[in-house]
VEXDREN-2710 file (C-alpha; in Angstrom, 1 decimal):
% VEXDREN-2710
k/r/px/py/pz
1/UNK/149.7/135.8/98.4
2/UNK/153.5/135.9/98.9
3/UNK/155.1/138.9/100.3
4/UNK/158.6/140.1/99.4
5/UNK/160.5/141.0/102.6
6/UNK/163.8/141.1/100.6
7/UNK/162.7/144.4/98.8
8/UNK/165.1/147.1/99.6
9/UNK/163.2/150.3/100.2
10/UNK/165.1/153.6/100.4
11/UNK/163.9/155.3/103.7
12/UNK/166.3/158.3/103.6
13/UNK/164.9/161.8/103.3
14/UNK/161.5/160.6/104.4
15/UNK/161.5/162.2/107.9
16/UNK/162.5/158.8/109.2
17/UNK/163.6/158.9/112.8
18/UNK/165.6/155.7/112.1
19/UNK/167.4/156.9/109.0
20/UNK/167.5/160.8/108.9
21/UNK/168.7/161.8/112.3
22/UNK/172.1/160.3/112.8
23/UNK/174.0/163.5/113.2
24/UNK/171.6/165.2/115.5
25/UNK/171.7/162.1/117.8
26/UNK/175.5/162.0/117.8
27/UNK/176.1/159.2/115.3
28/UNK/178.2/159.3/112.0
29/UNK/176.2/160.2/108.9
30/UNK/176.9/156.9/107.3
31/UNK/176.1/154.6/110.3
32/UNK/173.9/151.7/109.4
33/UNK/170.8/152.2/111.5
34/UNK/169.6/149.0/113.3
35/UNK/168.4/150.8/116.4
36/UNK/164.8/152.2/116.8
37/UNK/162.1/149.5/116.9
38/UNK/160.4/150.0/113.5
39/UNK/161.1/147.7/110.6
40/UNK/162.4/148.4/106.9
41/UNK/159.2/146.5/105.4
42/UNK/156.2/148.1/104.0
43/UNK/153.1/147.7/105.9
44/UNK/150.8/145.0/104.7
45/UNK/148.9/145.7/101.4
46/UNK/145.6/145.6/103.1
47/UNK/146.8/148.6/105.2
48/UNK/148.1/150.5/102.2
49/UNK/144.9/149.9/100.3
50/UNK/142.7/151.3/103.3
51/UNK/144.9/154.3/103.7
52/UNK/144.8/155.1/99.9
53/UNK/141.0/154.9/100.0
54/UNK/141.1/157.4/102.8
55/UNK/143.5/159.6/101.0
56/UNK/141.2/159.5/97.9
57/UNK/138.4/160.6/99.9
58/UNK/140.4/163.7/100.8
59/UNK/138.8/164.9/104.1
60/UNK/140.8/164.5/107.2
61/UNK/138.5/165.5/110.0
62/UNK/138.1/164.5/113.6
63/UNK/137.7/160.8/113.9
64/UNK/136.4/158.2/116.3
65/UNK/136.0/154.3/116.1
66/UNK/132.6/152.8/115.8
67/UNK/131.5/149.5/117.2
68/UNK/133.1/147.4/114.5
69/UNK/136.7/148.4/115.5
70/UNK/136.2/146.9/119.0
71/UNK/134.7/143.8/117.5
72/UNK/137.6/143.4/115.0
73/UNK/140.1/143.6/118.0
74/UNK/138.0/141.2/119.9
75/UNK/138.1/138.7/117.1
76/UNK/141.9/139.1/116.8
77/UNK/142.7/138.5/120.5
78/UNK/140.2/135.6/120.8
79/UNK/141.7/133.8/117.7
80/UNK/145.3/134.4/118.5
81/UNK/145.5/134.5/122.3
82/UNK/142.2/132.8/123.3
83/UNK/141.4/136.0/125.2
84/UNK/137.9/137.3/125.1
85/UNK/138.1/141.1/125.3
86/UNK/134.9/143.3/125.8
87/UNK/134.3/146.5/124.0
88/UNK/133.9/148.5/127.1
89/UNK/137.4/147.6/128.3
90/UNK/138.8/149.5/125.4
91/UNK/140.7/152.9/125.8
92/UNK/142.6/154.2/122.8
93/UNK/145.9/156.3/123.3
94/UNK/148.3/157.6/120.8
95/UNK/150.8/154.9/122.0
96/UNK/151.8/152.8/124.9
97/UNK/154.2/155.2/126.3
98/UNK/151.3/157.7/126.6
99/UNK/149.4/155.0/128.5
100/UNK/152.3/154.5/130.9
101/UNK/152.4/158.2/131.9
102/UNK/148.5/158.4/132.1
103/UNK/148.3/155.1/134.3
104/UNK/151.1/156.2/136.6
105/UNK/149.8/159.7/137.1
106/UNK/146.2/158.6/137.5
107/UNK/146.7/155.6/139.7
108/UNK/149.6/156.3/142.0
109/UNK/150.7/159.3/144.1
110/UNK/153.9/161.2/144.1
111/UNK/156.5/159.3/146.0
112/UNK/155.0/155.9/145.4
113/UNK/157.2/153.1/144.2
114/UNK/156.7/151.8/140.7
115/UNK/158.6/148.5/139.9
116/UNK/160.3/147.6/136.6
117/UNK/162.6/144.7/135.6
118/UNK/165.8/146.1/134.0
119/UNK/167.4/146.0/131.6
120/UNK/164.2/147.2/130.1
121/UNK/162.6/149.6/127.4
122/UNK/164.0/153.1/128.6
123/UNK/160.6/154.9/128.7
124/UNK/159.6/152.6/131.6
125/UNK/162.1/154.4/133.8
126/UNK/161.5/157.9/132.5
127/UNK/157.7/157.6/132.7
128/UNK/158.2/156.9/136.6
129/UNK/160.7/159.7/137.1
130/UNK/159.0/162.4/135.1
131/UNK/155.7/161.8/137.0
132/UNK/157.4/162.2/140.4
133/UNK/157.2/158.5/141.4
134/UNK/160.1/156.3/142.7
135/UNK/161.6/153.8/140.3
136/UNK/162.2/150.5/142.0
137/UNK/164.5/148.0/140.1
138/UNK/164.0/144.3/140.1
139/UNK/167.0/143.3/137.9
140/UNK/166.7/140.4/135.6
141/UNK/169.3/137.6/136.1
142/UNK/171.3/135.9/133.4
143/UNK/171.0/132.1/133.5
144/UNK/173.0/130.8/130.4
145/UNK/171.8/132.5/127.2
146/UNK/168.5/133.8/128.6
147/UNK/167.1/135.7/131.6
148/UNK/165.1/134.8/134.6
149/UNK/163.3/136.6/137.5
150/UNK/164.6/136.9/141.0
151/UNK/161.2/136.5/142.7
152/UNK/162.5/136.9/146.2
153/UNK/164.0/140.3/145.3
154/UNK/160.8/141.2/143.5
155/UNK/158.6/140.6/146.6
156/UNK/161.2/142.1/148.9
157/UNK/161.4/145.3/146.9
158/UNK/157.6/145.6/146.8
159/UNK/157.4/145.4/150.6
160/UNK/160.4/147.6/151.4
161/UNK/159.8/150.3/148.7
162/UNK/156.1/151.1/149.1
163/UNK/155.4/149.8/145.5
164/UNK/151.9/150.5/144.2
165/UNK/152.4/149.6/140.7
166/UNK/154.5/147.0/138.5
167/UNK/155.2/147.5/134.8
168/UNK/155.6/144.1/133.1
169/UNK/157.3/143.8/129.7
170/UNK/155.8/140.8/128.0
171/UNK/157.5/139.8/125.7
172/UNK/160.5/141.4/127.1
173/UNK/162.3/144.2/125.3
174/UNK/165.3/144.1/125.1
175/UNK/166.3/140.6/126.4
176/UNK/163.8/138.7/124.2
177/UNK/162.1/136.6/126.8
178/UNK/158.5/135.3/126.3
179/UNK/157.5/134.5/129.8
180/UNK/155.9/131.2/130.7
181/UNK/152.7/130.7/132.4
182/UNK/154.5/129.7/135.6
183/UNK/156.7/132.7/135.7
184/UNK/153.7/135.1/135.1
185/UNK/151.7/133.4/137.8
186/UNK/154.5/133.8/140.3
187/UNK/154.6/137.6/139.5
188/UNK/150.9/137.9/139.5
189/UNK/150.4/136.2/142.9
190/UNK/152.9/138.4/144.5
191/UNK/151.2/141.5/143.1
192/UNK/147.7/140.3/144.3
193/UNK/149.2/139.6/147.7
194/UNK/150.5/143.1/148.1
195/UNK/147.8/145.0/146.4
196/UNK/150.0/146.1/143.4
197/UNK/148.4/147.4/140.1
198/UNK/150.0/145.8/136.9
199/UNK/150.6/147.6/133.6
200/UNK/151.2/144.8/131.2
201/UNK/153.0/146.1/128.2
202/UNK/152.2/143.5/125.5
203/UNK/153.1/145.5/122.5
204/UNK/155.3/142.6/121.1
205/UNK/152.7/139.9/121.8
206/UNK/152.1/139.1/118.1
207/UNK/155.9/138.7/117.4
208/UNK/156.8/135.3/119.0
209/UNK/158.9/132.6/117.5
210/UNK/158.0/128.8/117.2
211/UNK/158.5/127.0/120.4
212/UNK/157.1/129.8/122.6
213/UNK/153.6/131.1/123.3
214/UNK/152.6/134.6/124.4
215/UNK/150.2/134.3/127.3
216/UNK/148.0/137.3/128.2
217/UNK/148.9/138.2/131.7
218/UNK/145.4/139.6/132.7
219/UNK/143.8/136.3/131.3
220/UNK/145.7/133.9/133.6
221/UNK/143.3/134.5/136.5
222/UNK/140.0/136.6/137.1
223/UNK/142.0/138.3/139.9
224/UNK/144.7/139.4/137.5
225/UNK/142.1/140.9/135.1
226/UNK/140.9/143.0/137.9
227/UNK/144.3/144.6/138.6
228/UNK/145.7/144.9/135.1
229/UNK/146.1/147.6/132.4
230/UNK/146.9/145.7/129.3
231/UNK/148.7/147.8/126.6
232/UNK/148.6/146.5/123.1
233/UNK/149.0/148.3/119.7
234/UNK/149.4/147.4/116.0
235/UNK/152.5/149.6/115.7
236/UNK/155.2/146.8/116.0
237/UNK/153.2/143.9/114.6
238/UNK/152.3/145.6/111.2
239/UNK/155.0/148.4/111.2
240/UNK/152.7/151.5/111.6
241/UNK/154.2/153.1/114.6
242/UNK/154.0/156.6/112.9
243/UNK/150.1/156.4/112.7
244/UNK/150.0/156.6/116.6
245/UNK/147.2/154.3/118.0
246/UNK/147.3/152.0/120.9
247/UNK/144.5/149.8/122.3
248/UNK/144.5/149.7/126.0
249/UNK/142.2/147.1/127.8
250/UNK/141.1/147.7/131.4
251/UNK/138.4/145.5/132.8
252/UNK/138.2/147.0/136.2
253/UNK/135.7/149.9/135.8
254/UNK/137.3/152.0/138.8
255/UNK/140.8/151.8/137.3
256/UNK/139.4/152.4/133.9
257/UNK/137.6/155.5/135.0
258/UNK/140.7/156.8/136.8
259/UNK/142.8/156.2/133.7
260/UNK/140.2/158.0/131.4
261/UNK/140.0/160.9/133.8
262/UNK/143.8/161.3/133.8
263/UNK/143.9/160.9/130.0
264/UNK/141.4/163.6/129.6
265/UNK/143.1/165.8/131.9
266/UNK/146.2/165.5/129.8
267/UNK/144.4/167.4/127.0
268/UNK/144.0/164.3/124.6
269/UNK/140.9/163.4/122.8
270/UNK/140.1/161.8/119.4
271/UNK/142.5/159.3/117.8
272/UNK/144.4/159.7/114.5
273/UNK/141.9/158.9/111.7
274/UNK/144.5/157.3/109.5
275/UNK/145.6/155.1/112.6
276/UNK/142.1/153.9/113.1
277/UNK/141.9/153.1/109.3
278/UNK/145.2/151.2/109.3
279/UNK/144.6/149.4/112.6
280/UNK/141.3/148.0/111.7
281/UNK/142.5/146.9/108.2
282/UNK/145.6/145.3/109.7
283/UNK/143.7/143.3/112.4
284/UNK/141.0/142.3/109.9
285/UNK/143.0/141.3/106.9
286/UNK/146.7/141.3/107.9
287/UNK/147.2/138.0/109.5
288/UNK/148.7/136.1/106.4
289/UNK/151.2/138.9/106.1
290/UNK/152.2/138.6/109.7
291/UNK/152.7/134.8/109.4
292/UNK/155.1/135.3/106.6
293/UNK/156.9/138.2/108.4
294/UNK/157.4/135.9/111.3
295/UNK/158.9/133.3/109.2
296/UNK/161.3/135.9/107.6
297/UNK/162.3/137.3/111.1
298/UNK/162.8/133.6/112.3
299/UNK/165.4/133.2/109.4
300/UNK/167.0/136.6/110.3
301/UNK/167.3/135.5/114.0
302/UNK/168.9/132.3/112.9
303/UNK/171.2/133.8/110.4
304/UNK/172.4/136.3/113.1
305/UNK/172.9/133.6/115.6
306/UNK/174.8/131.3/113.3
307/UNK/177.0/134.2/111.9
308/UNK/178.0/135.1/115.4
309/UNK/178.8/131.6/116.4
310/UNK/180.8/130.9/113.4
311/UNK/182.5/134.4/112.7
312/UNK/182.4/136.4/115.9
313/UNK/182.3/133.9/118.9
314/UNK/183.4/136.8/121.2
315/UNK/180.0/138.4/120.8
316/UNK/177.1/136.3/122.1
317/UNK/173.3/136.7/121.8
318/UNK/170.5/136.1/124.3
319/UNK/167.9/133.5/123.2
320/UNK/165.6/135.6/121.0
321/UNK/162.2/134.1/121.8
322/UNK/160.0/137.1/120.8
323/UNK/160.3/140.6/119.5
324/UNK/162.5/141.5/116.5
325/UNK/165.1/143.0/118.9
326/UNK/168.4/141.1/119.6
327/UNK/170.4/141.6/122.8
328/UNK/174.0/141.2/122.1
329/UNK/176.7/140.7/124.7
330/UNK/180.0/142.4/123.9
331/UNK/181.6/141.9/127.2
332/UNK/184.3/139.6/126.1
333/UNK/185.8/142.6/124.4
334/UNK/186.7/144.0/127.7
335/UNK/185.6/147.6/126.8
336/UNK/184.1/150.4/129.0
337/UNK/180.4/151.3/127.9
338/UNK/181.8/154.4/126.4
339/UNK/184.5/152.5/124.5
340/UNK/182.0/150.0/123.2
341/UNK/179.6/152.6/122.1
342/UNK/182.4/154.4/120.3
343/UNK/183.6/151.1/118.7
344/UNK/180.2/150.2/117.4
345/UNK/179.4/153.7/116.1
346/UNK/182.7/154.8/114.7
347/UNK/184.7/151.7/113.9
348/UNK/181.9/149.3/112.8
349/UNK/179.7/152.1/111.6
350/UNK/176.6/150.8/113.0
351/UNK/173.8/152.6/114.8
352/UNK/172.6/150.3/117.5
353/UNK/171.1/151.0/121.0
354/UNK/173.6/151.3/123.7
355/UNK/172.9/148.8/126.5
356/UNK/173.3/151.3/129.5
357/UNK/170.1/153.1/128.4
358/UNK/168.2/150.1/129.4
359/UNK/169.3/150.5/133.0
360/UNK/170.8/147.9/135.4
361/UNK/172.5/145.0/133.7
362/UNK/172.9/146.9/130.3
363/UNK/176.7/147.6/130.5
364/UNK/178.5/145.8/127.8
365/UNK/175.4/145.0/125.7
366/UNK/173.9/146.5/122.6
367/UNK/170.4/146.0/121.0
368/UNK/170.1/145.3/117.3
369/UNK/167.1/145.4/115.3
370/UNK/166.6/142.4/112.9
371/UNK/163.4/143.9/111.3
372/UNK/165.4/144.5/108.1
373/UNK/166.3/142.6/104.8
374/UNK/168.7/139.9/105.0
375/UNK/171.0/141.9/102.9
376/UNK/171.0/144.7/105.4
377/UNK/171.7/142.3/108.3
378/UNK/174.5/140.6/106.4
379/UNK/176.1/144.0/105.7
380/UNK/175.9/145.0/109.4
381/UNK/177.5/141.8/110.5
382/UNK/180.2/142.1/107.8
383/UNK/180.9/145.7/109.0
384/UNK/181.2/144.3/112.6
385/UNK/183.5/141.6/111.7
386/UNK/185.8/143.9/109.6
387/UNK/186.0/146.3/112.6
388/UNK/187.0/143.4/114.9
389/UNK/189.6/142.0/112.6
390/UNK/192.5/143.9/114.1
391/UNK/190.8/144.5/117.5
392/UNK/192.9/143.1/120.4
393/UNK/191.0/140.7/122.7
394/UNK/191.9/140.7/126.3
END
């Protein structure tokens, strides 16, 4: 079956966070939204069919997964990542951000250091501060058109700042890196050496482009499996974030029990029934749709990269190896962060994500979501080009 990712679907007036809340969030009402990480494509037909069947049944009571659910996940991760998960490792949460808060609260103490690698997904930082822990920053380093890790700084910060936990973003949001086996092993060995628990946020694992391979951190060494909380979800892969279900894998029973105890203490219990239905259908029958999606996103990535090079050479793009989130460098324009944000919002009439919210290393950058139709992406770039036509370069 061939899927049409060029279909334009009107998302306005659907309670869409992406489309319906520009003014409350300080953006012009007509700004083209390419910000929050959901896509403008319908979920796979297998998901829609499964949800329709549930709606027709008409009863939406409390729900829980049965054994088949864990086996479907096991098959998915084994086929795609050669990772043999076990049903007893699985803990379900409404989302990965929930899991971050639960893990930090249940496995560290107030004042402990939790290390992150900025620029990075903003809830990493807020999950640390709101739980009374100390954020420790190992800033990623630009090397040409991609980012690398400063391992000396990574280890020094762990030692100096009493770091008890490290949140790994793999693939990395927003810089688009798909970390190599060697890079992950260097991080893992340092964490093992210093007794650091790892939260591996691998929510974008399925969205990796040709030439790169996602490697499950916990599966690199048995010792890593014993210290890792692996966070996954179908939300990005199949565009079902609003159904609120994440699959968290914790092999170490002591860590898992502490996580579950904290999760229960948070007042959370059963998962969303529709989320269960959608997730199981997606992982069981959605792989062909995903393959075609990646082909379309690859073409979007290449279109963006080529357009910038030909029409907007003053704006550059980090090598997008995974995720559908492009990291754009506007520093050649010579604008302050506030000026750049104003230019993007009010001159180009685009709603992107302002780089500084990702922390250190974010000034002068904007994140753009390519999970949209080619026509939408072209419109966004045309608006950006038009806004820059009379813009004085330094």
